[in-house]
C-alpha positions in Angstrom: 173.9 70.4 72.4 171.2 71.5 74.8 170.6 72.1 78.5 167.4 70.5 79.7 165.5 72.4 82.4 162.3 71.2 84.0 160.4 74.4 85.0 157.7 74.1 87.6 155.6 77.2 88.4 152.1 78.0 89.7 149.6 79.9 87.6 146.0 80.6 88.7 146.4 77.9 91.4 147.4 75.3 88.8 150.8 73.6 88.8 152.3 73.9 85.3 155.2 71.6 84.3 157.1 72.5 81.2 160.2 70.8 79.8 162.4 73.4 78.1 165.6 73.0 76.1 168.1 75.9 76.1 171.0 75.5 73.6 174.3 75.2 75.4 175.9 77.4 72.8 173.8 80.4 73.8 175.7 83.4 75.2 174.3 86.1 77.4 175.0 89.6 75.8 173.2 91.6 78.4 170.5 91.1 81.1 167.7 90.5 78.5 169.7 89.8 75.3 171.0 86.3 74.4 173.0 85.2 71.3 173.2 82.1 69.2 176.6 82.2 67.4 176.9 81.3 63.8 178.7 78.1 64.9 175.3 76.9 66.3 174.2 75.6 62.9 176.0 75.2 59.6 175.0 77.8 57.1 174.1 80.6 59.5 175.0 83.9 57.8 174.4 86.0 61.0 174.0 85.2 64.7 170.6 84.7 66.2 169.5 87.0 69.1 166.7 86.3 71.6 165.3 89.3 73.6 164.0 87.8 76.9 164.5 87.7 80.6 166.2 84.6 81.9 162.8 83.3 83.1 161.3 83.6 79.6 164.4 82.2 77.9 164.1 79.1 80.1 160.4 78.7 79.2 161.1 79.1 75.5 160.2 76.2 73.2 163.3 74.7 71.6 161.7 75.1 68.2 162.1 78.9 68.5 165.9 78.5 68.6 165.7 76.2 65.6 163.6 78.6 63.6 165.7 81.6 64.5 168.8 79.8 63.4 167.1 78.6 60.2 166.1 82.2 59.3 169.7 83.2 59.9 170.7 81.0 57.0 168.5 82.9 54.5 170.4 84.7 51.6 171.1 88.4 52.1 170.2 88.6 55.8 172.1 91.2 57.8 172.8 91.9 61.4 170.9 89.3 63.4 167.9 87.0 63.2 165.8 88.0 66.1 163.2 86.4 68.4 161.2 88.7 70.7 160.2 87.6 74.2 156.7 86.6 73.0 158.2 84.2 70.4 156.7 80.8 69.7 156.8 78.3 66.9 155.2 79.3 63.6 155.3 78.1 60.0 159.0 78.2 59.0 159.8 81.3 61.1 158.8 81.8 64.7 156.0 84.2 65.5 157.8 87.0 67.3 160.6 87.0 64.7 162.4 89.9 63.0 164.8 89.6 60.1 166.3 92.3 57.8 167.5 91.7 54.2 169.7 93.7 51.9 168.1 93.5 48.4 171.4 94.7 46.8 173.2 91.7 48.3 170.8 89.1 47.1 168.4 89.6 50.0 165.2 87.6 49.8 161.5 88.2 50.6 159.7 85.3 52.2 155.9 84.9 52.7 156.6 82.6 55.7 158.8 85.3 57.4 156.0 87.8 56.8 153.2 85.4 57.9 149.9 84.3 56.5 147.7 86.9 58.2 149.4 89.9 56.6 149.3 93.0 58.7 147.5 91.4 61.6 147.8 94.4 63.9 146.5 96.5 66.8 144.4 99.6 67.1 143.7 101.6 70.3 141.0 104.2 70.7 140.6 106.4 73.7 137.5 108.1 75.2 136.8 110.7 77.8 134.5 108.2 79.6 135.4 106.6 82.9 134.5 103.1 84.0 132.0 104.7 86.3 130.3 106.0 83.2 130.4 102.8 81.3 129.8 100.1 83.9 126.0 100.6 84.2 125.7 100.0 80.5 128.4 97.5 80.1 126.2 94.6 79.0 124.3 96.8 76.5 127.7 98.0 75.1 129.2 94.6 74.6 126.0 93.3 73.0 126.0 96.3 70.6 129.7 95.9 69.7 129.1 92.2 69.1 126.2 93.1 66.8 128.0 95.9 64.8 131.4 94.2 64.5 130.9 90.6 63.1 133.2 88.0 64.6 134.0 84.5 63.7 135.1 82.4 60.7 133.9 83.6 57.3 131.6 86.4 58.5 130.7 89.2 56.2 130.9 93.0 56.9 128.4 95.7 56.1 130.5 97.5 53.5 129.4 96.6 49.9 131.9 97.3 47.2 132.3 97.0 43.5 135.4 95.3 42.2 136.8 98.7 41.2 136.1 100.2 44.7 137.8 97.1 46.2 140.9 97.7 44.2 140.9 101.3 45.4 140.9 100.0 49.0 143.9 97.7 48.2 145.9 100.6 46.8 144.8 103.4 49.1 144.4 101.8 52.5 143.0 104.0 55.4 142.9 107.0 53.1 140.0 105.3 51.3 138.1 105.1 54.6 138.5 108.7 55.4 137.4 109.8 52.0 134.3 107.5 52.2 133.1 108.5 55.6 134.6 105.6 57.7 137.2 107.6 59.6 138.4 111.0 60.7 141.2 112.8 58.8 143.3 112.8 62.0 143.2 109.0 62.1 145.7 108.9 59.3 148.5 110.6 61.2 147.8 108.2 64.1 148.4 105.1 61.9 151.6 103.4 61.0 152.7 104.6 57.5 149.5 106.8 57.5 147.6 103.6 56.9 149.1 102.9 53.5 152.1 100.7 52.3 153.6 102.0 49.0 154.1 99.8 46.0 150.6 98.3 46.3 149.4 97.1 42.9 146.0 95.4 42.8 146.8 93.9 39.4 149.2 91.5 41.3 146.3 90.0 43.3 144.5 86.9 42.0 140.7 86.7 41.7 140.3 84.1 44.4 141.8 86.4 47.0 139.6 89.2 45.8 136.5 87.0 46.1 137.5 86.0 49.7 138.1 89.6 50.8 135.6 91.8 49.1 132.8 91.1 51.7 134.9 90.8 54.9 135.8 94.4 55.6 134.9 95.5 59.0 135.0 92.0 60.6 137.2 90.7 63.4 137.8 87.2 62.3 138.6 84.3 64.6 141.5 82.9 66.6 143.2 85.4 68.8 141.5 88.4 67.1 139.4 90.5 69.5 137.7 93.8 70.3 138.2 94.7 74.0 136.9 97.5 76.2 139.6 98.2 78.8 140.2 100.5 81.8 143.2 102.4 83.0 144.0 101.7 86.7 146.2 104.2 88.5 148.7 101.6 89.6 149.2 100.6 85.9 150.3 104.1 84.8 154.1 103.7 84.3 154.9 107.1 82.8 152.5 109.9 83.7 154.0 112.4 81.4 153.8 110.2 78.3 150.3 109.0 79.3 149.1 112.5 79.5 150.6 113.3 76.0 148.7 110.3 74.6 145.5 111.4 76.3 145.5 108.6 78.9 144.2 109.2 82.4 143.2 107.2 85.5 139.9 105.2 85.3 139.6 106.0 81.6 137.9 103.6 79.2 139.8 102.7 76.0 139.1 100.3 73.2 141.6 97.9 71.7 141.2 96.0 68.4 143.3 93.0 67.1 142.5 92.0 63.6 144.2 91.6 60.2 143.7 91.0 56.5 141.2 88.1 57.1 140.7 85.5 54.4 142.1 87.9 51.8 145.6 87.9 53.3 145.7 84.2 53.8 144.6 83.5 50.3 147.1 85.9 48.8 149.9 84.2 50.8 148.7 80.8 49.6 148.5 82.0 46.0 152.1 83.3 46.0 153.6 80.3 47.7 152.5 78.4 44.6 154.3 80.9 42.4 157.4 81.0 44.6 157.9 77.2 45.0 158.9 76.6 41.3 160.9 79.9 41.3 163.1 78.6 44.1 164.6 76.0 41.7 165.1 78.7 39.0 167.2 80.7 41.4 169.0 77.6 42.7 168.1 78.4 46.3 168.0 75.9 49.2 166.6 76.3 52.7 166.8 74.6 56.1 163.0 74.3 56.1 160.7 74.0 53.1 158.5 76.5 55.0 161.1 79.2 54.5 160.7 79.3 50.7 161.9 82.7 49.5 162.9 84.5 46.3 165.3 87.4 45.8 163.5 90.6 46.4 164.8 92.0 43.1 163.4 89.0 41.1 160.1 89.3 39.2 158.4 87.0 41.7 159.8 88.9 44.6 158.6 92.2 43.3 155.1 90.8 42.5 154.7 89.3 46.0 155.8 92.5 47.6 153.2 94.6 45.6 150.5 92.1 46.4 151.6 91.9 50.1 151.3 95.7 50.3 147.7 95.3 49.0 146.9 92.9 51.9 148.6 95.3 54.4 146.4 98.1 53.1 143.3 95.9 53.3 144.1 95.2 57.0 144.6 98.9 57.7 141.2 99.5 56.1 139.6 96.7 58.0 140.7 98.0 61.4 139.7 101.5 60.4 136.1 100.4 59.5 136.0 98.5 62.8 136.9 101.7 64.6 134.1 103.5 62.7 131.7 100.8 64.0 133.0 101.1 67.5 132.3 104.8 67.5 128.8 104.1 66.2 128.3 101.6 69.0 129.3 104.1 71.7 127.1 106.7 70.1 124.1 104.4 70.2 124.6 103.2 73.8 125.6 106.6 75.4 123.5 108.8 73.1 126.4 111.1 72.5 128.5 111.8 69.4 131.9 110.1 69.1 133.4 113.6 68.9 131.9 114.7 72.2 133.2 111.4 73.8 136.6 112.3 72.3 137.0 108.9 70.7 140.4 109.7 69.2 142.7 107.1 67.8 145.9 106.6 69.9 147.6 104.5 67.2 147.3 101.6 64.8 150.3 99.3 64.3 151.0 96.5 61.9 152.4 93.0 62.5 153.2 90.3 59.9 154.7 92.6 57.3 157.8 93.4 55.3 158.7 97.1 55.2 161.7 99.1 54.0 163.8 101.2 56.4 167.2 102.8 56.6 169.6 101.4 59.1 173.4 101.5 59.8 175.2 98.3 58.9 178.9 98.3 59.6 178.8 102.0 59.9 177.0 102.6 56.5 173.4 103.6 56.0 171.6 100.9 54.0 168.0 100.5 52.8 166.8 97.1 54.2 163.7 95.1 53.9 162.7 94.2 57.4 160.3 91.3 58.0 158.4 91.5 61.2 156.3 88.4 61.9 154.4 88.9 65.1 156.6 91.9 65.9 155.9 95.6 66.0 157.6 98.7 64.6 159.0 100.8 67.5 160.2 104.1 66.1 162.0 106.4 68.7 161.6 110.1 69.2 162.7 112.2 66.2 162.4 109.5 63.6 161.6 111.0 60.1 158.7 108.5 59.5 156.7 109.7 62.5 153.9 112.2 62.1 154.5 115.6 63.9 152.1 114.3 66.6 154.7 111.7 67.8 158.0 113.3 66.9 158.8 114.2 70.5 157.4 111.1 72.2 158.3 108.3 69.8 155.8 105.9 68.3 153.0 104.4 70.4 153.4 100.6 70.5 150.3 98.5 71.3 150.9 95.1 73.0 148.0 92.8 73.3 147.9 90.4 76.2 145.4 87.6 76.8 141.7 88.4 77.4 142.2 87.6 81.1 145.4 89.4 81.9 145.4 92.7 80.2 147.4 94.6 77.6 150.0 97.4 77.3 150.7 100.7 75.6 154.4 101.2 75.1 156.5 103.7 73.2 159.3 103.1 70.8 163.0 104.1 71.5 166.0 105.1 69.6 167.9 102.1 70.9 165.4 99.8 69.0 166.6 101.5 65.8 170.2 100.8 66.7 169.8 97.2 67.9 166.6 95.5 66.6 165.8 97.3 63.3 163.3 99.4 65.1 161.3 96.4 66.3 159.8 95.1 69.6 157.3 92.4 70.7 153.7 92.3 69.7 151.8 90.5 72.5 152.2 87.9 75.2 152.8 84.9 72.9 151.4 81.4 73.2 152.8 78.7 75.5 150.2 76.1 74.7 148.6 74.9 71.4 145.0 75.7 70.7 144.2 72.0 70.7 145.7 71.5 74.2 143.8 74.6 75.5 140.5 73.1 74.3 141.3 69.9 76.0 142.0 71.6 79.3 139.1 74.0 79.6 135.6 74.4 78.3 134.7 77.7 76.6 131.3 78.1 78.4 133.0 77.5 81.8 135.7 80.0 81.0 133.1 82.6 80.1 131.4 82.1 83.5 134.7 82.2 85.4 135.7 85.5 83.6 132.3 87.1 84.4 132.8 86.3 88.1 136.0 88.3 87.8 134.3 91.2 86.2 135.2 90.5 82.6 132.2 90.1 80.2 133.1 88.2 77.0 130.9 87.4 74.0 132.3 84.9 71.5 131.1 83.5 68.2 132.5 80.1 69.3 132.9 78.5 72.7 135.7 76.2 71.4 137.4 79.3 70.0 137.0 81.0 73.4 138.7 78.0 75.1 141.7 78.4 72.8 142.3 81.9 74.2 142.4 80.8 77.8 144.8 83.0 79.8 147.0 80.0 80.8 147.7 79.3 77.2 149.8 82.6 77.0 153.0 83.9 78.5 153.0 86.4 81.3 152.5 89.7 79.6 154.3 91.5 82.4 157.4 89.4 81.9 157.3 90.0 78.2 157.1 93.8 78.7 159.8 93.6 81.3 162.1 92.0 78.7 161.8 94.7 76.1 162.0 97.4 78.8 165.3 96.0 80.2 166.6 95.6 76.6 165.7 99.2 76.0 163.8 98.6 72.7 160.6 100.1 74.0 159.2 101.3 77.4 155.9 101.0 79.1 153.5 103.9 79.3 150.4 102.2 80.8 148.9 98.8 81.5 145.3 98.2 80.4 142.8 96.0 82.3 140.1 94.0 80.3 136.5 94.6 81.0 134.4 93.7 78.0 135.5 91.4 75.2 134.2 90.4 71.7 135.9 87.4 70.2 135.6 85.3 67.1 
C-alpha cells in the first residue's frame, strides 16, 4: 500500500533523518499536484489532492494522506479533499486542509475541519521606516511591543468590556474596533470580509466561552502565535510592480502578527462538540475518525455552530485589530512620531481555521458551497467580487508566516485558485516535528542566544514555548511557496526577513 522512503538531508549543519510513507496509489497530476483516487479508501466520495513539490511530498507524514482521505468520506463533500504543502497532522483533519461541502446535498459542517483556534490568522502592517531607522532603537522597540501586547497562556488585555459590549464585538468584528478608536476606517477594506463574518449570533455562545474571552482581546496567546518586526531585502522582492502597489520597498520595516480567537474560540469549539456528538446519532452519521464528528449544515445544530463560529471569527478579527492598534502605539512611543506620519497602513488581514461560503463551478454549474479551511488561506484572484476596490486589479494579498528563524512571505491570490482549490492556498511553513520533540532537542534560552547572534532579537513569555518554535521544527518555507507558485494558486510578491520577535 505504501512506498517507504528514507530521506536524509542537512539543515543548519544537522543531519536530519525522516522516514516517510508515500501511498503507492498516488498519481501525479502536474508538477506540484498529486491525487489520491477514491479507490485508495472505501467510502471516499471525492479524490484527495495534495499540493506539493516532489520533495515536500516525500517528506509528508503518512498521517496527512490518511486524514485527507478520511475527510473525503464526509457527506456532501464536492470536488476534492485538499492538503496544502504545509500540511501536517491535526485533530481529525490535517492542518493545511481544505474541503468544500454542498449544503443542498447533505453537506456537513465540522468543528474539527474548521479547527479549535477559530480564525487563527495573519495581519501585516507596513511603515515608511527603513531598518537603518529602526535598528538603533530595536531593543527599545521589542521591549515596548512585549509590554503593550501581552503574550503567553491566559494573559489579559487592556480592553475592559461589559457583557453587552462584548456581544457587540462578537457580532460586528473589526467594525467595532474602528467605531471605538482601535483602528482606522481604511483598515476594514484591507481585511478579509471587511473584518466581519455574517450570521454571527452571540446568543449561540455559551457563558463559559464568554467568560474566557472577555478579558483576552489584544493578546497574542501562546504556541506559534507571534508579533514580528521584519525587513524587506532587495533580493527577496519577487514582483516589483505588485510590491509597489502594496506599498512595499527595499529595506522597509513591516510588522506581522499571527494570532486568533484565543481561549474564546477553543472553548466555543469544545462546547459545540458536546452538542454535536449526540446529534451524530440522531442523523445516523458515521465517520472514519471520531475526531471528524459533523452534522448537516442545514440541521439546527449545524446552523447554531456556524452562527457561533462566526462570533469566534469576528472575535479574532477584533483581537488582531486591537493588537495592530497597540503596535501603532508602540512605534509612536519609541520613534516619537504619529502612526499616520510613519504611514503604518495595513496591507491585509487574512483568516485561517474557518468555514465560509463562496460560489464555485461544480460540473459546469455555479453552486454556493461551504468551504472549510483549516490552516489554509483564502486566495482571491484579480476581479473577484468579494475584493475591496483597493485589490480588484491585483488580487488579494496572502500572508504566509514562516518560522521565527527563516522568514515569511507576502503572496497574492490567483484566478486559478478559484478554479482548482476553492480559492485556497497554504498558510505557513507547517510543522515537521512535534512540540515535545523540539523541546527535547533544544533549550529555549540557548535558541534565544543563537538567534541574537544572527541578528534576530526574540522576547518570549516562556523559554520552553520558544524551544517549540525552533526553525528546524518547520518545513522549508521557500519550498512551500515554490509548491503553490508552481501549482498556480498564488504567487510570491516579497519575502520578509525576521528581525524582532515577540512570542507567547
